[in-house]
N, C-alpha and C positions, 0 to 999 in steps of 0.2 A: 542579325544580318551581319555578314562577312565584309571583308574590305572590297573584294572584287564585285563589280556589277556588270552588266552588259555594255555599258558605255565606258568603262575604264579598264577592261580586261583586253589588252592588245600585247603582242610580242614584247613591244619595247617597255612595257610596264609590267610584264610577268616576271615574278621573283625567279621562277624556274628558268626561263629563257636567259635572264640576266646572270644568273649563277652560272649556267651552262657556257654562255658566250665567255664570261670572265675566265672560267676554268679551262676552256680550250685555248684561249689567248695566252694564259699564264703558261699552260704546258708547253705548248711550242716554243715560247721563249726561254723557258727553264731547260728543256730538252737541249737546246742550241747551246746552253752553257756547259752541257756535258758531253758535246760532240768530240772534245779532245781528250776525254777520259777513257779509261779501260772499262769502265762500267757505265751503264746507261742511268739515266734518271730513275726509272722504274726498279732497277736494282738498288740503287741507293735508298729508295722509299723502302723497300723490303728490309734492307738492313736497319734504317731508322725504326721501323716498326717492331722489329725483334728487340733492338737495343732498348727501346721505350718500355718494353713489356705490354704493348698494345695487343700484340699476338704472338704466338710461338709456334704456329702450325703453318703450313702451305694453305691450307683452306682459308685461314684467318686473313693471310696476305691476300688471297684471291678475291675475298669479300671486300677488303678495304681498297685495293687497287681497281676493282670492278673488272678484272680479268677472268677468263675461264680457267678452270682447274689446269687443264692441259698446258696452257701458256706459262701459268704460274709455276707448275713442277718443273718446266725447262728453265726458268728464271731461277729458282732455288736451286736446281741441279747445277747450273753454272756458278752460282755463288759458293756451293758446296765444292765443286770441282777445283775452284781457285783458292780454296782454304779460307773463305771469308766467314762462313757459317759452318756449324756443326749439327748433324742430325743424331738424335738419340731415341730409343724406342722409350715410350712411356712405360714405366714399371707397372703400373696399375691398368694399363690398356695397351697390350702390345699392338693393336691396330693403328695407335696414334704415334706418329713421329714428331717430337718436339725439336724445335730449332733454337740454336743458341749461337751467340756471337763468338768469333774467335778474335784474338788479340789483333789480328791483321785486318780482319773485318771492322772492328771497332776504329783502327787507325784509318782505314779508307773512309769510313764514314765521317769521322772527325775532320779529316782534311778537306772533305768536300762540302762540309756544312756551311763554311762561309760563302760559298756560292750562292746558296738559297737565301741565306740571311741578306746579303748583299742585293740579290734580285728583289726580295719583298722590300727591304728598305727603300730601294729605288721606286718600285711601284707604288709605295705608300708615302712617298716623299712630300706630297702636297696635302697629307692629313696629319693632324695634330696626334699626340699620343693618346689623348682623350677620345678623339674620334676613332682611332684604331682599337682601342679597348672597347668602345661600344659598339663597333662592328663585330669584334669578337664575341662579345657577350650576345649580341643578336644571333650569331650564326650557331654559337653553342646551344642557345635555347631552341632555335629552329631544328637543329640536328637532334636534339633530345626528344623534341615532339615528332619528328618524323620517325625515330626509333621506336617510340611508344605506339605510334600508329602501324608500323610495320609488325610490331608484336601483337597488337590486337588483331591484324589481318591473319596472321598466322594461326591464331586460336580459332577463327571461324571455321 
């Protein structure tokens, strides 16, 4: 038997609802911290994803941001036009364009990173380091489980 039952499954007790609500609230607050910058929070995230090696394609950024491919292409175009990322054709598959950071892109990402660190430090201020580590562990496990479930769904 699972955790949820007919008597305890309400929006206020749904992990999906709580995650979505926390995400939406945090996103609005973080975007406010980027209002005075030349790049948006979504653009910063794209730079961070490429810099961390999480993805090196526009399609990968679209998946991670949850944006459609057209919006993500415009976002990447903007970063490229401003000299923050470079595009290079993959020599083994000319259909694929790989993204790499420029020095200027890395400088912009680095300069803006403290805004995010400070935001999350403020938001997590009432939690102990152990509680934050535990929450991160739970979320990593949940993400891994959801990824496995999605992979199984695509095989059907």
